[in-house]
The first five atom37 places (N, CA, C, CB, O) and aatype in JSON, in Angstrom:
{
  "aatype": [12, 2, 11, 16, 19, 0, 6, 6, 16, 15, 10, 10, 10, 10, 11, 0, 15, 0, 6, 10, 2, 0, 5, 10, 0, 1, 10, 1, 3, 5, 4, 15, 6, 6, 6, 13, 5, 1, 18, 1, 1, 7, 13, 7, 18, 19, 10, 7, 18, 12, 10, 16, 6, 9, 10, 2, 14, 10, 18, 0, 6, 18, 14, 6, 10, 11, 14, 6, 5, 10, 7, 7, 16, 18, 1, 12, 14, 14, 15, 9, 15, 7],
  "atom_mask": [
    [1, 1, 1, 1, 1],
    [1, 1, 1, 1, 1],
    [1, 1, 1, 1, 1],
    [1, 1, 1, 1, 1],
    [1, 1, 1, 1, 1],
    [1, 1, 1, 1, 1],
    [1, 1, 1, 1, 1],
    [1, 1, 1, 1, 1],
    [1, 1, 1, 1, 1],
    [1, 1, 1, 1, 1],
    [1, 1, 1, 1, 1],
    [1, 1, 1, 1, 1],
    [1, 1, 1, 1, 1],
    [1, 1, 1, 1, 1],
    [1, 1, 1, 1, 1],
    [1, 1, 1, 1, 1],
    [1, 1, 1, 1, 1],
    [1, 1, 1, 1, 1],
    [1, 1, 1, 1, 1],
    [1, 1, 1, 1, 1],
    [1, 1, 1, 1, 1],
    [1, 1, 1, 1, 1],
    [1, 1, 1, 1, 1],
    [1, 1, 1, 1, 1],
    [1, 1, 1, 1, 1],
    [1, 1, 1, 1, 1],
    [1, 1, 1, 1, 1],
    [1, 1, 1, 1, 1],
    [1, 1, 1, 1, 1],
    [1, 1, 1, 1, 1],
    [1, 1, 1, 1, 1],
    [1, 1, 1, 1, 1],
    [1, 1, 1, 1, 1],
    [1, 1, 1, 1, 1],
    [1, 1, 1, 1, 1],
    [1, 1, 1, 1, 1],
    [1, 1, 1, 1, 1],
    [1, 1, 1, 1, 1],
    [1, 1, 1, 1, 1],
    [1, 1, 1, 1, 1],
    [1, 1, 1, 1, 1],
    [1, 1, 1, 0, 1],
    [1, 1, 1, 1, 1],
    [1, 1, 1, 0, 1],
    [1, 1, 1, 1, 1],
    [1, 1, 1, 1, 1],
    [1, 1, 1, 1, 1],
    [1, 1, 1, 0, 1],
    [1, 1, 1, 1, 1],
    [1, 1, 1, 1, 1],
    [1, 1, 1, 1, 1],
    [1, 1, 1, 1, 1],
    [1, 1, 1, 1, 1],
    [1, 1, 1, 1, 1],
    [1, 1, 1, 1, 1],
    [1, 1, 1, 1, 1],
    [1, 1, 1, 1, 1],
    [1, 1, 1, 1, 1],
    [1, 1, 1, 1, 1],
    [1, 1, 1, 1, 1],
    [1, 1, 1, 1, 1],
    [1, 1, 1, 1, 1],
    [1, 1, 1, 1, 1],
    [1, 1, 1, 1, 1],
    [1, 1, 1, 1, 1],
    [1, 1, 1, 1, 1],
    [1, 1, 1, 1, 1],
    [1, 1, 1, 1, 1],
    [1, 1, 1, 1, 1],
    [1, 1, 1, 1, 1],
    [1, 1, 1, 0, 1],
    [1, 1, 1, 0, 1],
    [1, 1, 1, 1, 1],
    [1, 1, 1, 1, 1],
    [1, 1, 1, 1, 1],
    [1, 1, 1, 1, 1],
    [1, 1, 1, 1, 1],
    [1, 1, 1, 1, 1],
    [1, 1, 1, 1, 1],
    [1, 1, 1, 1, 1],
    [1, 1, 1, 1, 1],
    [1, 1, 1, 0, 1]
  ],
  "atom_positions": [
    [[102.84, 72.31, 97.0], [101.9, 72.07, 96.64], [101.15, 70.88, 96.74], [102.02, 72.35, 95.83], [101.44, 70.05, 95.88]],
    [[100.27, 70.57, 97.55], [99.41, 69.48, 96.91], [98.84, 69.05, 95.89], [98.73, 69.39, 97.23], [98.62, 69.81, 94.95]],
    [[98.49, 67.77, 95.86], [98.21, 67.5, 94.79], [96.91, 68.11, 93.91], [98.23, 66.36, 94.97], [96.97, 68.17, 92.68]],
    [[96.07, 68.42, 94.46], [95.05, 69.26, 93.83], [95.55, 70.23, 93.01], [94.26, 69.89, 94.74], [95.33, 70.15, 91.8]],
    [[96.31, 71.32, 93.57], [96.92, 72.37, 92.89], [97.68, 71.9, 92.04], [97.56, 73.22, 93.59], [97.51, 72.48, 90.97]],
    [[98.77, 70.79, 91.98], [99.32, 69.83, 91.16], [98.44, 69.82, 89.74], [99.32, 68.42, 91.95], [98.59, 70.18, 88.57]],
    [[97.53, 69.25, 90.49], [96.79, 68.98, 88.85], [96.02, 69.96, 88.72], [95.84, 67.62, 88.51], [95.59, 69.73, 87.59]],
    [[95.56, 70.82, 89.03], [95.08, 71.98, 88.33], [95.95, 72.6, 87.61], [94.57, 72.86, 89.07], [95.57, 73.05, 86.53]],
    [[97.44, 72.8, 88.04], [98.86, 73.33, 87.22], [99.52, 72.76, 86.32], [99.85, 73.49, 87.92], [100.41, 73.33, 85.69]],
    [[99.19, 71.7, 86.16], [99.36, 70.7, 85.01], [98.18, 70.9, 84.13], [99.46, 69.15, 85.5], [98.62, 71.44, 83.12]],
    [[97.12, 70.75, 84.04], [96.01, 70.83, 83.69], [95.85, 72.6, 82.81], [95.15, 70.45, 85.1], [95.51, 72.83, 81.65]],
    [[96.12, 73.28, 83.6], [96.28, 74.88, 83.17], [97.26, 74.74, 82.11], [96.86, 76.01, 84.41], [96.91, 74.98, 80.96]],
    [[98.59, 74.33, 82.39], [99.7, 74.27, 81.11], [99.77, 73.55, 80.05], [100.78, 73.99, 81.41], [100.47, 73.7, 79.05]],
    [[98.82, 72.58, 80.38], [99.11, 71.49, 79.08], [97.63, 72.53, 77.94], [98.56, 69.01, 79.73], [97.64, 72.75, 76.73]],
    [[96.76, 72.85, 78.79], [95.77, 73.54, 77.97], [96.35, 74.7, 77.37], [94.58, 73.93, 78.73], [95.95, 74.99, 76.24]],
    [[97.56, 75.7, 78.12], [97.85, 76.85, 77.22], [98.71, 76.54, 76.13], [98.44, 77.93, 77.93], [99.01, 77.26, 75.19]],
    [[99.17, 74.98, 76.46], [100.44, 74.3, 75.38], [100.04, 74.11, 73.88], [100.9, 72.64, 75.87], [100.67, 74.24, 72.83]],
    [[98.16, 73.58, 74.29], [97.94, 72.93, 73.38], [97.05, 74.17, 72.52], [97.31, 71.53, 73.83], [96.43, 73.84, 71.51]],
    [[97.03, 75.88, 73.06], [96.06, 76.54, 72.24], [97.1, 77.57, 71.81], [94.62, 77.11, 72.98], [96.89, 78.5, 71.03]],
    [[98.58, 77.18, 72.6], [99.78, 77.82, 71.58], [99.85, 77.31, 70.3], [101.21, 77.6, 72.08], [99.73, 77.91, 69.23]],
    [[100.12, 75.66, 70.62], [100.34, 75.42, 69.6], [99.32, 75.03, 68.04], [101.03, 74.71, 70.06], [99.71, 74.54, 66.99]],
    [[97.97, 75.48, 68.44], [96.89, 75.84, 67.52], [97.07, 77.55, 66.64], [95.46, 75.78, 68.59], [96.94, 78.02, 65.51]],
    [[97.41, 77.96, 67.96], [97.83, 79.53, 67.17], [99.17, 79.58, 66.45], [97.98, 80.82, 68.32], [99.43, 80.51, 65.68]],
    [[100.02, 78.62, 66.69], [101.06, 78.79, 65.76], [100.91, 77.93, 64.32], [102.35, 78.39, 66.51], [101.43, 78.24, 63.25]],
    [[100.16, 76.92, 64.56], [99.31, 76.3, 63.24], [99.15, 77.57, 62.33], [97.62, 75.59, 63.68], [99.83, 77.84, 61.34]],
    [[97.94, 78.41, 62.94], [97.13, 79.23, 62.37], [98.31, 80.53, 61.66], [95.95, 79.71, 63.61], [98.07, 81.17, 60.64]],
    [[99.79, 80.67, 62.67], [100.34, 81.55, 62.01], [101.0, 81.16, 61.24], [100.83, 82.28, 62.51], [102.06, 81.78, 61.09]],
    [[100.86, 80.48, 60.74], [102.08, 79.44, 59.46], [101.62, 79.92, 58.28], [101.96, 77.41, 59.31], [102.4, 80.12, 57.34]],
    [[99.48, 80.31, 58.13], [98.94, 80.35, 57.0], [99.07, 82.3, 56.91], [97.28, 79.43, 57.02], [98.7, 82.98, 55.96]],
    [[99.49, 82.63, 57.76], [99.28, 84.25, 57.54], [100.8, 84.93, 57.53], [98.27, 85.0, 58.96], [100.97, 86.15, 57.45]],
    [[101.85, 83.96, 57.63], [102.63, 85.15, 58.25], [103.69, 84.82, 57.06], [103.21, 85.08, 60.13], [103.24, 84.01, 56.26]],
    [[104.98, 85.28, 56.79], [105.99, 85.29, 55.69], [106.58, 84.03, 56.53], [107.03, 86.85, 55.34], [106.32, 83.76, 57.71]],
    [[107.58, 83.24, 55.5], [108.41, 82.26, 56.28], [108.66, 82.8, 57.25], [109.54, 81.77, 55.8], [107.95, 82.66, 58.25]],
    [[110.0, 83.73, 57.23], [110.89, 84.73, 58.29], [109.81, 84.86, 59.03], [111.63, 86.27, 57.79], [109.98, 84.06, 59.95]],
    [[108.43, 85.61, 59.23], [108.05, 85.73, 60.55], [107.22, 84.75, 61.09], [107.49, 86.85, 60.73], [106.44, 85.03, 61.99]],
    [[107.32, 83.65, 60.62], [107.13, 82.63, 61.04], [108.14, 81.86, 61.8], [106.75, 82.14, 60.2], [107.96, 81.37, 62.91]],
    [[108.83, 81.81, 61.34], [110.14, 81.32, 61.96], [110.35, 82.12, 63.23], [111.43, 81.5, 60.95], [110.26, 81.64, 64.36]],
    [[110.57, 83.12, 62.99], [110.62, 83.91, 64.66], [109.77, 83.77, 65.65], [110.53, 85.3, 64.68], [110.17, 83.55, 66.79]],
    [[108.41, 83.88, 65.35], [107.16, 83.21, 66.18], [107.62, 81.9, 66.54], [105.72, 83.05, 65.33], [107.9, 81.63, 67.7]],
    [[107.72, 80.96, 65.48], [107.8, 79.32, 65.89], [109.0, 79.57, 67.23], [108.55, 78.03, 64.23], [108.69, 79.05, 68.3]],
    [[110.35, 80.34, 67.17], [111.51, 79.94, 67.96], [111.18, 80.54, 69.44], [112.99, 80.54, 67.27], [111.71, 80.14, 70.48]],
    [[109.97, 81.82, 69.34], [109.58, 82.07, 70.47], [108.53, 81.38, 71.46], [0.0, 0.0, 0.0], [108.48, 81.33, 72.69]],
    [[107.64, 80.8, 70.35], [106.69, 79.99, 71.02], [107.1, 78.61, 71.81], [105.78, 79.68, 70.02], [106.49, 78.08, 72.74]],
    [[108.81, 78.02, 70.88], [109.52, 76.92, 71.45], [109.91, 77.32, 72.5], [0.0, 0.0, 0.0], [110.09, 76.46, 73.37]],
    [[110.17, 78.68, 72.81], [111.3, 78.58, 74.07], [110.14, 78.45, 75.06], [112.52, 80.09, 74.39], [110.14, 77.64, 75.99]],
    [[108.85, 79.58, 74.7], [107.81, 79.43, 75.85], [107.7, 77.65, 76.42], [106.14, 80.02, 75.12], [107.92, 76.98, 77.43]],
    [[107.31, 77.53, 75.29], [106.63, 75.99, 75.7], [107.86, 75.17, 75.93], [105.59, 75.19, 74.37], [107.49, 74.52, 76.92]],
    [[108.98, 74.8, 75.69], [110.16, 74.42, 76.61], [110.38, 74.73, 77.86], [0.0, 0.0, 0.0], [110.8, 73.93, 78.69]],
    [[110.02, 76.32, 78.16], [110.82, 76.63, 79.64], [109.15, 76.1, 80.31], [111.6, 78.83, 80.05], [109.28, 75.99, 81.53]],
    [[108.06, 75.84, 79.97], [106.81, 75.4, 80.74], [107.26, 73.97, 80.91], [105.26, 75.6, 79.93], [107.08, 73.7, 82.1]],
    [[107.58, 73.32, 80.51], [107.64, 71.84, 80.27], [109.1, 71.66, 81.47], [107.94, 71.35, 78.23], [109.0, 71.11, 82.57]],
    [[109.95, 72.07, 81.1], [111.21, 72.0, 81.56], [111.21, 72.41, 83.27], [112.11, 72.99, 80.59], [111.62, 71.71, 84.2]],
    [[110.67, 73.64, 83.32], [111.01, 74.36, 84.68], [109.92, 74.44, 85.29], [111.59, 75.71, 84.65], [109.94, 75.16, 86.29]],
    [[108.65, 73.78, 84.95], [107.46, 73.72, 85.65], [106.74, 72.36, 85.47], [106.62, 74.84, 85.24], [106.34, 72.04, 86.58]],
    [[106.37, 71.4, 84.52], [105.96, 70.46, 84.22], [106.73, 69.5, 84.65], [105.71, 70.47, 83.16], [106.3, 68.7, 85.49]],
    [[107.94, 69.41, 84.19], [108.81, 68.1, 84.81], [109.08, 67.78, 86.07], [110.01, 68.07, 84.43], [108.98, 66.63, 86.48]],
    [[109.52, 68.95, 86.93], [109.22, 69.12, 88.1], [108.17, 68.29, 89.05], [108.98, 70.22, 88.02], [108.22, 67.41, 89.91]],
    [[107.17, 69.09, 88.4], [105.61, 69.11, 89.07], [105.21, 67.27, 89.06], [104.21, 70.28, 87.79], [104.6, 66.68, 89.95]],
    [[105.79, 66.62, 87.7], [105.9, 65.62, 87.63], [106.97, 64.17, 88.14], [105.75, 65.9, 86.79], [106.8, 62.96, 87.98]],
    [[107.73, 64.71, 88.6], [108.68, 64.24, 89.67], [108.28, 64.23, 90.62], [109.69, 64.75, 89.87], [108.67, 63.17, 91.12]],
    [[107.6, 64.83, 91.41], [106.88, 65.11, 92.83], [105.27, 64.16, 92.46], [106.62, 67.27, 93.18], [104.91, 63.25, 93.2]],
    [[104.66, 64.5, 91.51], [103.69, 63.81, 90.97], [103.24, 62.97, 90.05], [103.28, 64.26, 90.86], [102.12, 63.07, 89.54]],
    [[104.53, 61.62, 89.62], [104.33, 60.8, 88.82], [103.1, 60.85, 88.14], [104.53, 59.82, 89.32], [102.93, 61.34, 87.03]],
    [[102.03, 60.18, 89.01], [100.9, 60.04, 88.55], [100.07, 60.87, 87.99], [100.44, 59.66, 89.21], [98.94, 60.48, 87.71]],
    [[100.52, 62.37, 87.66], [99.8, 62.9, 86.84], [100.72, 63.63, 85.23], [99.05, 63.92, 87.84], [100.75, 64.71, 84.65]],
    [[101.27, 62.41, 85.06], [102.09, 63.08, 83.85], [101.31, 61.95, 82.53], [104.29, 62.89, 84.11], [101.19, 60.73, 82.56]],
    [[100.98, 62.72, 81.69], [100.19, 62.58, 81.23], [100.52, 61.51, 79.83], [99.74, 63.82, 81.2], [101.7, 61.4, 79.49]],
    [[99.57, 60.83, 79.16], [99.78, 59.91, 78.22], [100.84, 60.09, 77.59], [98.88, 59.8, 77.44], [101.86, 59.42, 77.64]],
    [[100.58, 61.18, 76.85], [101.18, 61.83, 75.41], [102.66, 62.3, 75.76], [100.19, 63.31, 74.78], [103.6, 62.34, 74.96]],
    [[102.68, 62.66, 77.14], [104.42, 62.31, 77.73], [104.66, 61.96, 78.3], [105.28, 62.79, 78.05], [105.32, 62.43, 79.24]],
    [[104.05, 60.19, 78.02], [104.79, 59.02, 78.82], [104.23, 58.58, 79.49], [0.0, 0.0, 0.0], [104.46, 57.37, 79.61]],
    [[103.09, 59.19, 80.4], [102.75, 59.13, 81.44], [101.56, 58.0, 81.45], [0.0, 0.0, 0.0], [101.39, 57.27, 80.48]],
    [[100.72, 57.93, 82.71], [99.61, 57.13, 82.81], [98.23, 58.01, 82.78], [99.76, 56.31, 84.11], [97.17, 57.55, 82.33]],
    [[98.4, 59.57, 83.41], [97.26, 60.75, 83.46], [96.61, 60.73, 82.1], [97.91, 62.35, 83.76], [97.17, 61.01, 81.04]],
    [[95.19, 60.32, 82.28], [94.43, 60.45, 81.05], [93.88, 61.88, 81.36], [93.24, 59.22, 80.77], [93.59, 62.21, 82.51]],
    [[93.76, 62.66, 80.39], [93.9, 64.15, 80.63], [92.48, 64.29, 79.84], [95.45, 65.07, 79.95], [92.24, 63.54, 78.89]],
    [[91.44, 65.37, 80.32], [90.07, 65.45, 79.97], [90.23, 65.78, 78.52], [89.2, 66.5, 80.83], [91.29, 66.25, 78.1]],
    [[88.82, 65.47, 77.5], [88.75, 65.29, 76.18], [88.69, 66.92, 76.03], [87.48, 64.27, 75.6], [88.8, 67.32, 74.87]],
    [[88.53, 67.92, 77.07], [88.37, 69.34, 76.59], [89.86, 69.78, 76.36], [87.53, 70.36, 77.71], [90.1, 70.67, 75.54]],
    [[90.96, 69.12, 77.13], [92.28, 69.68, 76.63], [92.93, 68.58, 76.01], [93.21, 70.32, 77.73], [93.98, 68.9, 75.44]],
    [[92.6, 67.33, 75.95], [93.56, 66.32, 75.02], [93.34, 66.34, 73.58], [93.37, 64.81, 75.37], [94.09, 65.84, 72.75]],
    [[91.75, 67.26, 73.25], [91.46, 67.5, 72.34], [90.28, 66.1, 71.7], [0.0, 0.0, 0.0], [89.79, 66.18, 70.57]]
  ]
}
């Protein structure tokens, strides 16, 4: 993939990660502890897979796209980074 598509992909997955984390925080107050732990494991699996199978290989090819939050130099737009 070219750098433009790589950047779009990275930003899309980072935004999805932020939204999943925010939803998990909301679920903490709405579910029993057992239910929350089940969701937490599921969300963790999804987030971990996105990182290890998509984002890390992408950043290996385009290290300049690795965000500061992950130890890189790329500064994400405020709409994604908060």
